[in-house]
C-alpha positions as CSV (number, residue, x, y, z in Angstrom):
1,M,-0.9,-3.2,-13.1
2,S,-0.8,0.5,-12.9
3,D,0.4,2.3,-9.7
4,V,-3.3,3.5,-9.2
5,D,-4.6,0.0,-9.6
6,R,-1.9,-1.2,-7.1
7,Y,-2.9,1.4,-4.6
8,D,-6.6,0.7,-5.0
9,A,-6.0,-3.0,-4.5
10,A,-3.8,-2.5,-1.5
11,C,-6.4,0.0,0.0
12,H,-9.1,-2.8,-0.2
13,A,-6.7,-5.4,1.3
14,M,-5.9,-3.0,4.1
15,Q,-9.6,-2.4,4.6
16,S,-10.1,-6.1,4.9
17,G,-7.3,-6.1,7.6
18,V,-9.1,-3.4,9.6
19,A,-12.4,-5.2,9.4
20,A,-10.8,-8.4,10.6
21,E,-9.3,-6.6,13.6
22,H,-12.4,-5.0,14.4
23,G,-14.2,-8.4,14.2
24,R,-11.8,-9.6,16.7
25,G,-12.8,-6.9,19.2
26,S,-10.4,-4.1,18.4
27,N,-11.7,-0.8,19.9
28,D,-9.5,1.8,18.2
29,G,-11.8,4.7,18.3
30,S,-15.4,6.0,17.6
31,P,-16.6,6.8,14.1
32,K,-16.1,10.6,14.7
33,H,-12.6,10.2,16.1
34,L,-11.6,8.1,13.2
35,R,-13.1,10.5,10.6
36,V,-11.4,13.6,12.0
37,G,-8.0,11.7,12.0
38,I,-8.5,10.5,8.5
39,N,-9.6,13.8,7.1
40,S,-6.6,15.5,8.9
41,A,-4.1,13.0,7.5
42,F,-5.5,13.4,4.0
43,V,-5.4,17.2,4.1
44,G,-1.8,17.2,5.4
45,N,-0.6,14.6,2.9
46,A,-2.2,16.4,0.0
47,A,-0.7,19.8,1.0
48,I,2.8,18.4,1.2
49,A,2.5,16.5,-1.9
50,R,1.1,19.5,-3.8
51,L,4.0,21.6,-2.7
52,L,6.7,19.2,-3.4
53,I,5.4,18.4,-6.8
54,E,5.0,22.1,-7.6
55,K,8.6,22.6,-6.6
56,G,9.8,19.9,-8.9
57,V,11.2,17.7,-6.0
58,F,9.2,14.7,-7.5
59,T,6.5,14.1,-10.2
60,L,2.9,13.0,-9.6
61,A,3.8,9.6,-11.2
62,E,6.6,9.0,-8.8
63,Y,4.3,10.1,-5.7
64,T,1.6,7.7,-7.1
65,A,4.1,4.9,-7.2
66,A,5.3,5.6,-3.6
67,Q,1.6,5.7,-2.4
68,A,1.1,2.3,-3.9
69,D,4.3,0.9,-2.4
70,E,3.5,2.3,1.1
71,M,-0.2,0.9,1.0
72,E,1.2,-2.5,0.1
73,R,3.6,-2.3,3.2
74,E,0.5,-1.3,5.2
75,V,-1.3,-4.5,4.0
76,R,1.9,-6.7,4.9
77,R,1.8,-5.2,8.4
78,Y,-1.9,-6.2,8.8
79,E,-1.2,-9.6,7.5
80,E,1.6,-10.1,9.9
81,R,-0.4,-8.9,13.0
82,L,-3.4,-11.0,12.0
83,S,-1.5,-14.0,11.3
84,A,0.2,-13.9,14.7
85,A,-3.1,-13.3,16.4
86,M,-4.9,-16.0,14.6
87,G,-2.2,-18.6,14.5
88,T,-2.5,-19.0,10.8
89,T,-1.3,-17.4,7.6
90,V,-3.5,-14.5,6.6
91,T,-3.4,-13.1,3.2
92,L,-5.6,-10.0,2.5
93,S,-6.7,-9.1,-0.9
């Protein structure tokens, strides 16, 4: 599986974790609040990545692999929180 495919799969799994937490009553912000935070994070992340790639600190392929790795870690964090909250093993995909 490519790093892009890994990242996409992990994003979907993380989205399932967010939906599960919301279904359990989580109130982590209004849609406007969340959208502003997401957009700000994307812009900041893109700016840093672009600068570091342009300066030759790492390649786009290395960055893509690191993103997939980190999204998979985020999925594991959701699985752990949901498993603890629900008293059963939760596997997101």
